[in-house]
C-alpha positions as CSV (number, residue, x, y, z in Angstrom):
1,M,106.6,54.2,75.7
2,F,110.3,54.7,76.1
3,S,112.9,53.5,78.6
4,G,115.9,54.9,80.3
5,A,116.3,58.7,80.8
6,P,113.6,61.0,79.5
7,P,114.0,61.7,75.8
8,T,115.5,64.9,74.6
9,H,112.3,66.0,72.9
10,L,110.7,66.6,76.3
11,M,110.9,70.3,76.8
12,W,111.6,70.3,80.5
13,S,113.9,73.3,80.3
14,S,111.2,75.4,78.6
15,M,108.8,74.6,81.5
16,F,111.2,75.1,84.4
17,R,113.4,78.1,84.0
18,P,115.3,79.4,87.0
19,D,113.8,82.4,88.7
20,K,115.0,85.7,87.4
21,P,116.4,88.2,89.9
22,K,113.7,90.2,91.5
23,V,113.4,93.7,90.0
24,E,112.6,96.6,92.3
25,K,109.1,97.6,91.4
26,P,107.8,101.2,91.4
27,V,105.3,102.3,94.0
28,Q,101.9,101.3,92.8
29,W,100.1,104.4,93.9
30,R,97.4,104.1,91.2
31,R,96.6,100.6,92.4
32,I,96.4,101.8,96.0
33,L,94.2,104.7,95.1
34,A,92.0,102.5,93.0
35,L,90.9,100.8,96.2
36,F,89.0,104.0,97.0
37,R,87.2,104.4,93.7
38,P,84.0,102.4,94.4
39,Y,83.2,104.7,97.3
40,W,83.7,108.1,95.6
41,K,80.3,109.4,96.7
42,Q,81.1,108.9,100.4
43,E,84.6,110.3,99.8
44,T,83.1,113.5,98.2
45,L,81.0,114.0,101.3
46,V,84.1,113.5,103.5
47,L,85.9,116.2,101.5
48,V,83.0,118.6,101.9
49,T,83.1,118.1,105.7
50,I,86.9,118.5,105.7
51,V,86.6,121.9,103.9
52,V,83.8,123.1,106.3
53,T,85.7,122.0,109.4
54,A,88.9,123.6,108.2
55,L,87.2,126.9,107.7
56,L,85.3,126.7,111.0
57,G,88.6,126.0,112.7
58,L,89.8,129.5,111.8
59,V,86.9,131.1,113.7
60,P,88.0,130.8,117.3
61,P,91.5,132.3,116.8
62,L,90.2,135.2,114.7
63,L,87.4,135.9,117.3
64,T,90.2,135.9,120.0
65,M,91.9,138.7,118.1
66,K,88.7,140.7,118.2
67,L,88.3,140.0,121.9
68,I,91.8,141.2,122.8
69,D,92.1,144.2,120.4
70,I,88.5,145.5,120.5
71,A,85.9,144.0,122.9
72,I,88.0,143.9,126.1
73,P,89.8,147.2,125.7
74,K,86.3,148.9,125.1
75,H,84.8,147.0,128.1
76,D,82.0,146.0,125.8
77,M,80.4,142.9,127.5
78,N,77.7,142.5,124.8
79,M,80.4,142.1,122.2
80,V,82.4,139.8,124.5
81,A,79.3,137.6,125.0
82,L,78.5,137.6,121.2
83,L,82.1,136.7,120.2
84,V,82.2,133.9,122.9
85,G,78.8,132.7,121.7
86,F,80.1,132.5,118.1
87,M,83.1,130.5,119.4
88,V,80.9,128.0,121.2
89,A,78.6,127.6,118.2
90,S,81.5,127.0,115.8
91,A,82.9,124.4,118.2
92,L,79.5,122.6,118.5
93,I,79.0,122.6,114.7
94,T,82.5,121.4,114.2
95,A,82.0,118.6,116.7
96,L,78.7,117.4,115.0
97,I,80.3,117.5,111.5
98,G,83.2,115.6,113.0
99,V,80.9,112.8,114.2
100,W,79.4,112.5,110.7
101,Q,82.8,112.6,109.1
102,G,84.0,109.9,111.5
103,Y,81.1,107.6,110.4
104,L,81.9,108.2,106.7
105,N,85.6,107.5,107.3
106,A,84.9,104.3,109.2
107,Y,82.4,103.1,106.5
108,V,84.8,103.7,103.6
109,S,87.9,102.4,105.3
110,E,86.2,99.2,106.6
111,A,84.6,98.6,103.2
112,I,88.0,98.9,101.5
113,L,89.6,96.5,103.9
114,R,86.7,94.1,103.4
115,D,87.1,94.3,99.6
116,L,90.9,93.8,99.9
117,R,90.5,90.8,102.2
118,T,87.9,89.2,99.9
119,D,89.9,89.8,96.8
120,L,93.0,88.3,98.4
121,F,91.1,85.3,99.8
122,S,89.2,84.7,96.5
123,H,92.5,85.0,94.5
124,M,94.2,82.4,96.8
125,H,91.5,79.9,95.9
126,R,92.2,80.4,92.2
127,L,96.0,79.7,92.6
128,P,97.4,76.3,91.4
129,L,97.9,73.5,93.9
130,S,101.7,73.8,93.3
131,F,101.7,77.2,95.1
132,F,100.3,75.6,98.3
133,T,102.6,72.6,98.2
134,G,105.6,75.0,97.9
135,T,104.6,77.7,100.4
136,K,104.4,77.5,104.1
137,T,100.9,77.6,105.5
138,G,101.9,80.1,108.1
139,E,103.2,82.5,105.5
140,I,99.9,82.3,103.6
141,M,97.9,82.9,106.7
142,N,100.1,85.8,107.6
143,R,99.6,87.5,104.3
144,V,95.9,86.9,104.1
145,S,95.2,88.0,107.6
146,N,98.0,90.0,109.3
147,D,99.2,91.9,106.2
148,V,95.7,93.3,105.5
149,D,95.3,94.2,109.1
150,N,98.7,96.1,109.0
151,V,97.4,98.4,106.2
152,D,94.3,99.1,108.3
153,D,95.8,102.3,109.8
154,V,96.8,103.6,106.4
155,I,93.5,103.0,104.7
156,S,91.2,103.8,107.7
157,G,92.7,107.2,108.6
158,T,95.7,108.2,106.6
159,M,94.1,109.1,103.3
160,F,91.4,111.2,104.9
161,S,93.9,112.6,107.4
162,I,96.0,113.8,104.4
163,A,93.1,115.7,103.0
164,T,92.2,117.2,106.4
165,N,95.7,118.4,107.1
166,I,96.3,119.8,103.6
167,F,93.1,121.9,103.8
168,T,94.0,123.0,107.3
169,L,97.5,123.9,106.2
170,I,96.4,125.9,103.2
171,T,93.6,127.8,104.9
172,T,95.9,128.6,107.9
173,A,98.8,129.7,105.6
174,I,96.5,132.1,103.7
175,T,95.1,133.5,107.0
176,I,98.5,134.2,108.6
177,F,99.7,136.0,105.5
178,I,96.7,138.2,105.6
179,L,97.4,138.9,109.3
180,D,101.1,139.8,108.9
181,W,103.3,138.7,106.0
182,R,106.5,139.2,108.0
183,L,105.6,136.8,110.8
184,A,104.1,134.4,108.2
185,L,107.4,134.2,106.3
186,M,109.2,133.5,109.6
187,A,106.7,130.8,110.5
188,I,106.9,129.2,107.0
189,M,110.8,129.0,107.1
190,V,110.5,126.3,109.8
191,L,108.6,123.9,107.6
192,P,111.6,122.7,105.4
193,M,113.5,121.8,108.6
194,M,110.5,119.6,109.6
195,C,110.5,117.8,106.2
196,Y,114.3,117.3,105.9
197,P,114.5,114.1,107.9
198,L,111.4,112.7,106.1
199,F,113.0,110.8,103.3
200,P,115.9,109.0,105.0
201,A,113.6,108.0,107.9
202,G,110.9,106.7,105.5
203,R,113.4,104.6,103.5
204,K,114.9,103.2,106.7
205,M,111.4,102.3,108.0
206,Y,110.4,100.7,104.7
207,E,113.4,98.4,104.8
208,I,112.9,97.4,108.4
209,R,109.2,96.8,107.8
210,K,110.0,94.4,105.0
211,A,112.3,92.5,107.3
212,T,109.8,92.3,110.1
213,R,107.1,91.0,107.7
214,K,109.4,88.1,106.7
215,Q,110.2,87.4,110.3
216,R,106.5,87.3,111.1
217,D,106.0,84.9,108.3
218,E,108.6,82.6,109.9
219,I,106.8,82.8,113.3
220,G,103.4,82.3,111.7
221,S,104.7,79.2,109.9
222,M,106.2,77.8,113.1
223,N,102.9,78.3,114.9
224,Q,101.0,76.7,112.2
225,E,103.3,73.7,112.0
226,T,103.9,73.0,115.7
227,L,100.5,74.0,117.2
228,S,98.4,71.9,114.9
229,I,97.3,68.5,116.0
230,S,99.7,66.6,113.8
231,G,102.6,68.9,114.7
232,M,101.9,68.8,118.4
233,T,101.7,65.0,118.3
234,L,105.1,64.9,116.6
235,V,106.6,67.3,119.1
236,K,105.4,65.4,122.1
237,S,106.3,62.0,120.7
238,F,109.9,63.0,120.3
239,V,110.0,65.1,123.5
240,R,111.1,68.2,121.5
241,E,109.2,70.9,123.5
242,K,112.4,72.6,124.7
243,H,113.9,72.4,121.2
244,E,110.8,74.2,119.7
245,Q,110.8,76.7,122.6
246,A,114.4,77.6,121.8
247,R,113.6,78.0,118.0
248,F,110.7,80.2,118.8
249,Y,112.7,82.3,121.2
250,K,115.4,82.8,118.6
251,L,112.8,83.9,116.0
252,S,111.0,86.2,118.5
253,T,114.3,87.8,119.5
254,E,115.1,88.6,115.9
255,L,111.7,90.1,115.4
256,M,112.1,92.1,118.7
257,S,115.4,93.5,117.5
258,S,113.8,94.6,114.2
259,E,110.8,96.2,115.9
260,V,113.1,98.1,118.3
261,K,115.0,99.5,115.3
262,L,111.7,100.5,113.7
263,A,110.5,102.2,116.8
264,M,113.8,104.1,117.3
265,T,113.8,105.3,113.7
266,A,110.3,106.7,114.2
267,R,111.2,108.1,117.6
268,W,114.1,110.1,116.2
269,F,111.9,111.5,113.5
270,V,109.3,112.5,116.0
271,A,111.9,114.1,118.2
272,V,113.0,116.4,115.3
273,I,109.4,117.3,114.5
274,T,108.6,118.0,118.1
275,A,111.6,120.4,118.5
276,M,110.6,122.3,115.4
277,V,107.0,122.7,116.7
278,V,108.4,124.5,119.7
279,I,111.1,126.5,117.9
280,G,108.7,127.9,115.3
281,P,106.3,129.7,117.9
282,A,109.4,130.8,119.9
283,A,110.8,132.6,116.9
284,V,107.4,134.2,116.2
285,W,107.1,135.4,119.8
286,L,110.5,137.0,119.5
287,A,109.8,138.7,116.2
288,G,106.2,139.6,117.2
289,G,107.4,141.1,120.5
290,W,109.9,143.3,118.7
291,L,107.2,144.4,116.3
292,A,104.7,145.1,119.1
293,T,107.2,147.3,120.9
294,T,107.5,149.4,117.8
295,N,103.7,149.5,117.5
296,S,103.9,147.7,114.1
297,I,101.5,145.0,115.3
298,T,98.8,144.5,117.9
299,I,98.9,142.2,120.9
300,G,95.8,140.5,119.6
301,T,97.4,139.8,116.3
302,I,100.4,138.2,118.0
303,V,98.2,136.0,120.2
304,T,96.0,135.0,117.2
305,F,99.1,134.4,115.1
306,V,100.6,132.0,117.7
307,A,97.3,130.3,118.1
308,L,97.2,129.7,114.4
309,L,100.7,128.3,114.3
310,G,99.3,125.2,115.9
311,R,97.1,124.8,112.9
312,L,100.1,125.3,110.7
313,Y,102.8,123.1,112.3
314,T,100.6,120.3,113.6
315,P,99.2,119.5,110.1
316,A,102.7,119.9,108.6
317,S,104.2,117.5,111.2
318,T,101.3,115.1,110.8
319,L,101.7,115.1,107.0
320,A,105.4,114.4,107.4
321,G,104.7,111.6,109.8
322,I,102.0,110.2,107.5
323,Q,104.4,110.1,104.7
324,V,106.8,108.1,106.8
325,Q,104.0,105.7,107.7
326,I,102.9,105.3,104.1
327,I,106.5,104.6,103.0
328,A,106.7,101.9,105.6
329,A,103.3,100.5,104.8
330,L,104.3,100.2,101.1
331,A,106.3,97.1,102.1
332,V,103.1,95.5,103.2
333,F,101.1,96.6,100.2
334,E,103.9,95.2,98.0
335,R,103.5,91.8,99.7
336,I,99.7,91.9,99.2
337,F,100.0,92.9,95.5
338,D,102.7,90.2,95.0
339,Y,100.1,87.6,96.0
340,L,97.3,89.2,93.9
341,D,99.6,89.2,90.9
342,M,100.3,85.5,91.1
343,Q,99.3,83.5,88.0
344,E,95.9,81.8,88.6
345,E,95.5,78.2,87.6
346,G,94.2,77.5,84.1
347,D,94.0,79.6,81.0
348,P,90.7,81.4,80.5
349,K,91.5,82.1,76.8
350,K,91.7,78.3,76.1
351,E,89.1,77.1,78.6
352,V,85.9,77.7,76.6
353,A,84.1,74.4,76.7
354,E,81.8,72.9,79.3
355,L,80.7,69.3,80.0
356,A,76.9,69.3,80.1
357,T,76.6,65.5,80.2
358,V,79.4,63.0,80.8
359,R,79.6,59.4,79.7
360,G,82.9,59.0,81.5
361,E,85.5,57.8,78.9
362,V,89.0,58.9,80.1
363,W,92.1,58.8,77.9
364,F,95.6,59.6,78.9
365,N,97.2,60.2,75.5
366,D,101.1,60.2,75.5
367,V,101.2,62.1,78.8
368,S,104.5,63.2,80.3
369,F,104.9,65.2,83.5
370,A,107.6,66.5,85.9
371,Y,107.2,68.5,89.1
372,S,110.5,70.2,88.3
373,E,113.2,69.9,85.6
374,D,115.2,67.5,87.7
375,R,112.2,65.5,88.9
376,P,110.4,63.8,86.0
377,V,107.5,61.6,87.2
378,L,105.6,60.3,84.2
379,Y,106.8,59.3,80.7
380,S,104.5,58.9,77.7
381,I,101.5,57.4,79.6
382,N,98.9,55.9,77.2
383,V,95.8,54.7,79.1
384,L,92.2,54.4,77.9
385,I,89.4,53.8,80.4
386,E,86.0,53.2,78.9
387,A,82.9,54.8,80.2
388,G,81.5,53.0,83.3
389,Q,84.7,50.9,83.8
390,L,86.4,50.2,87.1
391,A,90.1,50.9,86.4
392,A,92.7,50.1,89.1
393,F,96.2,51.5,89.2
394,V,98.8,49.5,91.2
395,G,102.5,49.6,91.7
396,P,105.3,50.6,94.1
397,S,105.1,53.8,96.1
398,G,106.4,56.8,94.1
399,A,105.6,55.2,90.7
400,G,103.3,58.1,89.7
401,K,99.8,56.8,90.4
402,S,98.6,59.7,92.4
403,T,100.2,62.1,90.0
404,L,98.0,60.7,87.2
405,M,94.9,61.4,89.3
406,Q,96.1,65.0,90.0
407,L,96.6,65.5,86.3
408,L,93.0,64.3,85.6
409,T,91.6,66.9,88.0
410,R,94.0,69.5,86.6
411,F,95.7,70.2,89.9
412,Y,98.8,70.0,87.7
413,E,99.2,70.3,83.9
414,P,101.2,67.8,81.8
415,Q,104.2,69.1,79.9
416,E,103.4,66.8,77.0
417,G,100.4,64.9,75.7
418,K,96.8,65.4,76.5
419,I,94.0,64.0,78.7
420,T,90.5,63.8,77.3
421,I,87.1,63.0,78.7
422,D,84.6,61.8,76.1
423,G,87.0,63.0,73.5
424,V,87.3,66.6,74.8
425,N,90.7,67.8,75.8
426,I,90.4,68.7,79.5
427,S,92.7,71.7,79.0
428,E,90.0,73.3,77.0
429,L,87.3,72.8,79.7
430,K,86.4,75.3,82.3
431,L,87.9,74.1,85.6
432,A,84.6,74.4,87.4
433,S,82.9,72.3,84.7
434,L,85.6,69.6,84.8
435,R,85.8,69.3,88.5
436,S,82.0,69.3,89.0
437,H,82.0,65.9,87.3
438,I,84.8,64.3,89.3
439,G,84.6,63.1,92.8
440,V,87.7,62.3,94.9
441,V,88.1,60.2,98.0
442,T,91.7,60.1,99.3
443,Q,93.5,58.3,102.1
444,E,93.9,61.7,104.0
445,T,90.3,62.6,104.6
446,Y,89.8,66.3,105.5
447,L,86.8,67.5,107.5
448,F,86.1,71.0,108.6
449,H,85.7,71.9,112.3
450,D,82.0,71.9,111.9
451,T,78.9,69.6,112.3
452,I,78.7,66.3,110.5
453,A,75.8,67.6,108.5
454,S,77.7,70.7,107.3
455,N,80.7,68.5,106.3
456,L,78.4,66.2,104.3
457,R,76.6,69.1,102.6
458,Y,79.9,70.3,101.3
459,G,79.3,67.8,98.5
460,K,75.9,69.5,97.7
461,L,75.2,72.8,99.5
462,D,71.5,72.6,98.9
463,A,71.1,69.0,100.0
464,T,68.0,68.3,102.1
465,D,68.1,66.4,105.4
466,D,66.7,63.4,103.5
467,D,69.4,63.7,100.9
468,V,72.1,63.7,103.6
469,E,70.6,60.7,105.4
470,R,70.3,58.7,102.2
471,A,74.0,59.4,101.4
472,A,75.0,58.4,105.0
473,R,73.0,55.2,104.8
474,A,74.6,54.3,101.5
475,A,78.0,54.9,103.0
476,N,77.3,52.7,106.1
477,I,77.7,55.6,108.5
478,H,74.1,56.6,109.4
479,E,73.8,54.1,112.3
480,F,77.0,55.5,113.8
481,I,75.9,59.1,113.4
482,S,72.5,58.3,114.9
483,S,74.2,56.8,118.0
484,L,75.9,60.0,118.8
485,P,74.2,62.3,121.4
486,E,73.9,65.2,118.9
487,G,73.5,63.1,115.8
488,Y,74.2,64.9,112.6
489,Q,74.9,68.1,114.6
490,T,77.9,66.6,116.2
491,I,81.1,68.7,115.8
492,T,83.8,66.7,114.1
493,G,86.7,68.5,115.7
494,E,89.9,69.9,114.0
495,R,90.4,68.0,110.8
496,G,87.8,65.5,112.1
497,H,90.1,64.1,114.8
498,K,87.2,63.3,117.1
499,L,86.3,60.5,114.7
500,S,88.2,57.3,113.7
501,G,89.9,56.9,110.4
502,G,87.2,54.5,109.1
503,E,84.4,56.9,110.2
504,R,86.1,59.8,108.5
505,Q,86.5,57.8,105.3
506,R,82.8,56.8,105.3
507,L,81.8,60.4,105.8
508,A,84.0,61.3,102.8
509,I,82.2,58.7,100.7
510,A,78.8,60.0,101.8
511,R,80.0,63.5,100.8
512,V,81.0,62.4,97.3
513,L,77.7,60.5,97.0
514,L,75.9,63.8,97.6
515,K,78.0,65.4,94.9
516,D,77.0,62.6,92.5
517,P,80.0,62.8,90.1
518,R,80.2,60.8,86.9
519,I,83.9,60.1,87.3
520,L,85.2,58.8,90.6
521,I,88.8,58.8,91.9
522,L,89.7,56.6,94.9
523,D,93.3,57.3,96.0
524,E,94.2,54.4,98.4
525,A,91.0,55.1,100.4
526,T,91.3,51.9,102.5
527,S,95.1,51.4,102.8
528,S,95.4,52.6,106.4
529,L,92.4,50.9,107.8
530,D,92.0,47.6,109.7
531,S,90.1,44.7,108.2
532,V,86.8,45.5,109.9
533,N,86.8,49.1,108.7
534,E,88.1,48.1,105.3
535,A,85.1,45.8,104.9
536,L,82.7,48.6,105.8
537,I,84.4,50.9,103.4
538,Q,84.4,48.3,100.6
539,S,80.6,47.8,101.2
540,A,80.1,51.6,101.1
541,L,82.0,51.9,97.8
542,V,79.6,49.5,96.0
543,P,76.8,52.1,95.6
544,L,79.4,54.9,95.1
545,M,81.0,53.2,92.1
546,K,77.8,51.9,90.6
547,G,77.2,53.4,87.1
548,R,80.3,55.6,87.3
549,T,83.8,55.5,85.7
550,S,86.0,54.7,88.7
551,L,89.8,55.1,88.9
552,V,91.1,53.4,92.0
553,I,94.6,53.5,93.3
554,A,95.0,50.4,95.4
555,H,97.7,49.3,97.8
556,R,95.8,46.2,98.9
557,L,95.4,44.2,95.7
558,S,92.6,42.1,97.2
559,T,90.3,45.2,96.9
560,I,90.5,45.4,93.1
561,L,90.2,41.8,92.0
562,A,87.0,42.6,90.2
563,A,88.3,45.6,88.3
564,D,87.5,45.8,84.6
565,V,91.1,46.7,83.9
566,I,94.3,47.0,86.0
567,F,97.2,49.2,85.1
568,V,100.6,48.4,86.6
569,V,102.7,51.5,87.0
570,E,106.4,51.5,87.7
571,H,109.0,54.3,87.5
572,G,106.4,56.6,85.7
573,R,105.5,54.1,83.0
574,V,102.5,51.7,82.5
575,I,104.3,48.4,82.1
576,E,101.4,46.0,82.3
577,S,97.6,46.1,81.9
578,G,94.7,43.7,81.9
579,K,92.4,41.8,84.2
580,H,93.5,40.2,87.4
581,A,93.7,36.6,86.1
582,A,95.5,37.7,82.9
583,L,98.1,39.7,84.8
584,L,98.8,36.8,87.2
585,A,99.4,34.6,84.1
586,K,102.0,37.0,82.8
587,R,104.1,36.4,85.9
588,G,105.3,40.0,85.9
589,L,105.4,42.8,88.5
590,Y,101.7,42.5,89.3
591,A,102.0,38.7,90.0
592,N,105.0,39.4,92.2
593,L,103.1,42.1,94.1
594,Y,100.1,39.9,94.6
595,K,102.1,36.9,95.8
596,E,104.0,39.0,98.2
597,Q,100.8,40.4,99.7
598,F,99.3,37.0,99.8
599,R,102.3,35.7,101.7
600,E,102.1,38.5,104.2
601,Q,98.4,37.9,104.8
602,T,99.0,34.2,105.3
603,L,101.8,35.0,107.8
604,N,99.6,37.4,109.7
605,R,96.9,34.9,110.0
606,Q,99.3,32.3,111.3
607,I,100.7,34.7,113.9
608,H,97.3,35.8,115.2
609,S,95.6,32.4,115.0
610,P,95.0,30.5,118.3
611,E,97.3,27.6,119.1
């Protein structure tokens, strides 16, 4: 061990470098298109339906030309009826194909969204704990849920809409050139004017969309913090309702302003496109009228031509609008990919070993750790806990006791030294294998908003009812559960707040009993409980610790008097170790802590004793 400031040989600076400026990343088109790859069969069928419907869409305008130029002038009702029949048939076939295409579109798009949500959700579970301690919960929820929902429109309709409109545009362009190349050139000249505002509008919407996503993160975080049980209790306790309302109104106003800018940018773009859609046919009518007066073109051709312009300009304007939507949606895709690209915890290349059986020997070998370069926590910790021992860690708050336990579970990685279990470096173990042999009971017990039985089975998903009841009995909680009207099917409430602290702790112990780990960590599991609940918990801990290696962080020293070894931690160093009696005889920090607690307990008894 060493004293004073951390030694210079600790490479804090190599572990904690300042963040580099963020480099603008290229659009990840390949990555977006890769989302569609698993469903290529359905997409091929969609393309077939698109080609067929695009060709069928040409039938009514061309039949109209025949009606005006041939059938009606000849007063041939048989031909009129036949042409109209073909129109109706083409419309019905197009409608039926459209229904099938709609099903395929919906199936592919929803499957892609499901895959994206699942990938993002699964990846989040593989991120290190440091990410969650440094990121607002509301921001995480916003990205996992809202961001995926915001790319729904792009994935669900945009990609297939692009193909539909391209085929429609191509087939229509070919047809109008066949009808009359002069009018076709005039109609095509309008298209560049429709595309001109595309790029500035798209870039503007991209920037605004990025800003709105950040603002939604802030609102989501505020909702998560203030509308949770703990947050609401704090707000009400300090009478800060109006203060929080004002904060929320300010954030909402900023979001409103950004959304108005986004809407107006899109509106101006749509206004230009709409004007071009009217100007194009007007120019064709003017030119077509002049050609008709010189007998260079038939009336039917003009009418058909104008009818086909809708199939030319509508796809063109739609494609332009889609491009703007995609550019704006890239801001959301970028946020999703940013999360998917985050480094997962562990190193699969190094983690090759598994623990089949565990004796339970734990060794902290010259371990040093810091949460950040300016916040060192542990210095050269050397601690050996033999298999089956009950080892207690005591010391002032902030000494580094809980950090030691988080290093053992590899929630964090030490900057120096190593930790071994039965002689195997835990950094070489697969995380699932390591954590499957470790059970943790903390002061802050977390329960899901679910039944008591489901919360207990989290320790062993395939546990039978008998297994659950045995664990509950061993944890001194079965009688309480049985007294409830719905027994084990009772809903615990958000974070288990329908239960008392002692009841939650005993459920946590029963849950770990079901897991049956070889190594047990108890992080101040009884520090916030009254004497009655503490006695119940201590009784429940006896079967839990039996035959296991137990590492106990204790605030109340009276709970660890029978420990095989006690380690006294102060300022990130182990300054004393030994059994209770030996540590008292040393008259060091442990003896001082014990005497202080004994004095407080005596004073409390005197205050509460009857006169």
